[in-house]
N, C-alpha and C positions, 0 to 999 in steps of 0.2 A: 486546419480546422476552417469551416467553408461560411464565417461569421456577415452581418451587413456589412460592417468597414469593410472589409478585407474584399468584398463583391465591389463595391463603390470603388477601391486604390486599385483592381484592378483594371481598371478601363484606363487607367494609365495620364493620359491627359487632363481627363474629365475630372479625376480626383484632385479636392484644393490639397495644398499643403498641412493641413489641419490633420485632414481625413489621412494621407498620404504617413503623415507624424504616427498618430493612434494607430494604423497598421503594423509600423515599425516598432512600435511600442507591445503590441500584445505579441506580436510575433519574439519580439526579446523576453517577455513573459512567460511564453510559452517553452521555449528553449530552457530555461533556465527550472522551471519545471520537470522539462524531461530530463534534465541533468540529475535532478534529486530523485526521481527516481531511477534511472538507472544508476545510480549511485547506492542507493536506498537496497537494489536488490545485490549489487556486491557485495555490499556488507555482510548481507543473509547468510548469499552464499558463503563467503569466505570465513564470517561463523562458523558456520555449521563444517567445513572444511577442516577448521583448527580443531574442533572436539572431536569428529569421526578418528584426525591425524593424532590426537595429542599433541598439535604442532601452537608450542605458546608464544609464536612470533608471530604469525600470522592470527591469534587474537590478539596480540597488543597491535598490528597493523588493523585492526578493527575499528578499536579505542580509541589509535591515533586520527582515522580516518573519520568518525564523528562529527569532529568540530569542523569539517565543508559541511557535514548537512545543516549544522545549526546556521553556520555565516549564508548558505542559502537561502533559509526558513527567511530572515532577516530582508535577505536584496529582494524576494518574492513579493513578500509583505508589504515594501517600499514601492516598492513598483506598480505592485496590485494599487494601492491605496492613493498611490498619486494620481493614478487613470481615473480613479473614482473619484476623488476630486476637483482637478482640470478639463478632463475630456465631457463628464455625465453620459456615460454609455446607456446606451437602452436597449431592451429585450434580449437577444443570446447573449451578444456582448455583456449587456452586465452581466449575467448569470454566470456566464463565465470565469470572468474576473472576481467576483465575490463566491466561488468556487474553488479556484485556485487559491484565496488565502487559505480555506478550510484542508485543501488535499496541501498544501505543505506544511501545515501543521500534523496530517496522519502521516505525511512521509518523514517528517523531523522523526516522530516516534516507532517509526518503520527502526529508523537509526540507531534511537534508544533501548529496544528490545533486540537489537543485533550486538548492541556492546554488552548487554544485561547475557548474552550466550555468548561472547566472547568468554567473558568474568569467569562463567562454568564453566566451560572447556581451562581456561587456566589453575582451577580449584580442582577438576577432576585429575588433571596433569599433575597436580602436586599431591594429591591423593594414591594415582597409581596403583586406584582399584582396580579389577580384575573386572567389575561390571561396562560393559561398552554399551554405548548407543544403540537403539534398537532397530529395525528395519521402517518401523513406523515414523520415527523421528525422519530418514533421512527422504521418507515418503512423506509427510508434514513440510520440507522444508523447499522440493520439491512444486509441491501443489501452491505452498504460499508463494512462491517468486515468481510460477504462471499467473496468480490472481493478480498478484503484482503489476507485471508484466500488461494481462488483458484489461486490468483498467484504466491504468493510464493510455491506451490503444484507443480502449473504448471511449473514455473524457477525449481525447485529443481531435479526437473524428467524430464528436457528438453522435454515438453510435449507442444508442436506448439500448439494442436486443444483446449487444455482449455484454455491457453493465450490466444486466440482468444475470444473462449467464455467469457474470462472476460474482454474483451474490448466491446463485443458487451453491455453486460451487461450495460453499464454507460452511454447509454439513457436510461434507466427506472428510474438510481437515477438523471441526469438532468431534466427529466420530473413531481420527485416529488419535487425537489427544484422550480421549477419553480408554481406547485400548493401552497409551504406554500409562494412566493412571493404573489399570490394573496390572502390567506387568512389574510395575515400581513398586506394588504392595505384595505382590508374588517374592520377588526380593528379599523383602524388607521379612517377610515371616519365614522365609529361606535360613535366613543369613543376617541378624538383628545388628551384627557389626558395619556392615552394610548402608545402613539407612541416613548416613552421608552421601554416600556418591549416586543412591538411588534416586535422592527428592533433589538432586541436581539434575539430574538427567530428567526429573519433572517439572522444572524449572526450562531447561530448554522448551520440553513439548508445551509449556503453559506460554512461554514466550512465541513459538511459532503460533499457536493461536491464534496470537494478540493481532499477529503480523495481519494472518488472513482474514481478520476483524475490520484492520484496518483497509487490506484490498477492499471489502466489501463496502465501508464507507466510501471510498472513491468511485465503486462502479454504480453506486446509490446517485453519484454528484454526478455520475456521467449519466443515468438517466435522465432525471433532472432537467441537465443542459439540453441536450437532443429534444425533449417530450414537455417543461417544463413541469414536470411532475413528479410530487413526494413520496418517496417508496418507503422511506426510515421508520422503523417502527411500525413497519403495515399502517403508515399512514392513508395510502392507497386505498386499500379495502377499506379500510373504516369510512370512507368517504362516498366510498360506491364508483369508486372511477377505475376500478379494476378492469381490465379485457374480461370479455365472457369467454367461458369457456369454450372452445370448437365443438359442434356438432358431431355425433357420431354418424360414422359412413354408414349406411344401411347394408 
C-alpha cells in the first residue's frame, strides 16, 4: 500500500523514529488483515470440501479453525484503535485504518458462515440422504472465494477499479443462489421426505451468498480507500458523483 507515511519512511534516514514506528505498525496491521483473509478463504474452501465429500473431520476442522479468526479480529481492532488514538493519522492512512476495522469484522463473519456450512455438512452426513450438492453450489463457492481474494487485493493495493469489479461480480452469485433455491423446491416437490436435506443445501447456498456480500463490502472499502468515494447503497449515484458513461464510438 502506497501511503503518505510509507513514502516518508522509505526515505530512510530522513524519516523520524515516530514515522518509522508508525510505518511498522501499519505493516503489522496489514499483515494481520492478510492472514485473516487467507484463513477466511481457506475455511470456506474446507467447509465446501467437507460438504462435497461428506467428510466430518474436515467439517470439525472448520469449526475449530474459526477460533483463530475471532482472535485475529480482536488483535486487528486493538492495533487499529491504538494507531488512531496515538498517531492521529490523516488522509489515506486514516481511511485505511478505519476501513481495516470494518473489514476485520466482515472477515470474521465470513468465518462464521464457513462454520455454518460445515455444520450443514455434518448434518447432511448424518442424514445419509441421496441428495447431493448441485454444481451451482460449487460454482458459488469458487466465485465467492475469488471475490474475497480480489477484494483484499484491491484494498491492500488501493485499487478502486478492482474493488468495483468485485462488486459487479456479486450479481452472478445472487443468480446462482436463486438457481439453487429452484432446484431445492424441485427436490421437495418430487420427494417430500427429502425436505430436511434439501433445506440444508439451501442453507449452504445462502451462506455462500452472504460470503459474496461480505466480499462486496470489502470491495466498496477498497474504492473508498483509493478514491475517497462511498459507493455503498448506490450513494455515489445519488450524489451525482458517478463517472459519466463513455461516449459511443461513431
